[in-house]
C-alpha positions as CSV (number, residue, x, y, z in Angstrom):
1,M,67.4,119.0,102.3
2,I,70.4,117.0,103.7
3,Y,74.2,118.2,103.5
4,F,77.3,116.5,104.4
5,V,80.6,117.4,105.3
6,Y,83.1,115.0,104.8
7,L,86.9,114.3,105.1
8,I,88.9,112.5,102.6
9,L,92.4,111.2,102.5
10,S,95.3,110.3,100.0
11,K,98.7,109.9,99.6
12,N,101.0,112.4,98.0
13,K,104.4,111.7,96.2
14,N,106.4,111.2,99.1
15,Q,103.8,108.4,100.5
16,N,102.4,110.9,103.2
17,Y,99.0,111.4,103.8
18,I,97.0,114.6,102.8
19,S,93.4,115.5,103.6
20,Y,90.8,117.8,102.1
21,V,87.7,118.8,104.0
22,G,84.5,120.0,101.9
23,Y,80.9,119.7,102.2
24,T,78.0,118.3,99.4
25,K,74.4,117.3,98.9
26,N,75.6,113.8,97.5
27,L,78.8,112.4,99.0
28,S,79.3,109.3,96.5
29,K,78.8,111.8,93.5
30,R,81.5,114.2,95.3
31,L,83.8,111.4,95.9
32,D,83.6,110.3,92.2
33,L,84.2,113.9,91.0
34,H,87.3,114.5,93.3
35,N,88.6,111.2,91.7
36,Q,88.1,112.1,88.1
37,S,90.0,115.2,88.8
38,K,86.7,117.4,88.3
39,G,86.5,118.4,92.4
40,A,88.7,121.2,93.8
41,K,91.7,122.3,92.5
42,F,93.6,121.1,95.1
43,T,92.3,117.4,94.9
44,R,93.1,116.9,91.4
45,G,95.5,114.3,89.9
46,R,95.0,112.0,93.2
47,Q,92.7,109.2,94.1
48,W,90.6,109.9,97.4
49,R,89.0,107.8,99.9
50,M,86.1,108.8,102.0
51,I,87.5,108.2,105.7
52,Y,84.7,111.0,107.8
53,F,81.1,112.3,107.4
54,E,78.5,114.0,109.1
55,K,74.7,114.9,107.9
56,Y,73.5,118.1,108.5
57,D,69.9,119.4,107.8
58,T,70.6,122.6,106.2
59,K,73.3,124.3,103.9
60,S,74.2,126.7,106.5
61,N,74.9,124.1,109.3
62,A,76.9,122.2,106.9
63,M,79.0,125.3,105.9
64,K,79.8,126.1,109.7
65,A,80.8,122.8,110.2
66,E,83.2,122.6,107.3
67,Y,84.4,125.6,108.5
68,K,85.5,124.4,111.9
69,L,86.8,121.1,110.8
70,K,88.9,122.7,108.1
71,R,90.2,125.2,111.0
72,N,90.8,122.1,113.8
73,Y,94.1,120.6,112.6
74,L,94.0,118.2,115.8
75,L,90.6,116.8,115.2
76,R,91.5,116.3,111.3
77,K,94.8,114.2,112.7
78,K,92.7,112.4,115.0
79,L,90.4,111.3,112.3
80,K,93.4,110.3,110.1
81,E,95.1,108.2,112.8
82,K,91.8,106.4,113.6
83,Y,91.4,105.5,109.9
84,L,94.8,104.5,109.4
85,N,94.7,102.2,112.5
86,E,91.4,100.7,111.6
87,K,93.1,99.9,108.3
88,K,95.9,98.0,109.6
């Protein structure tokens, strides 16, 4: 089975960008759940955009990669900046 690690982005009330990292088997369904306020508690009440994802062949590998991405602030910041620069 294929698993994905993803990074989603949203604006908060102060117009600053915030991000969330997670893993799933179905990217589109998971993004829909986040946007319907049925995802993780942190993501509720916001509109999210998928800005990055990676494929993994096992759940274990996906969970390890999710953990690393959550802990790597510099990589998340770099991915956010790349997305925002491409958006302009």
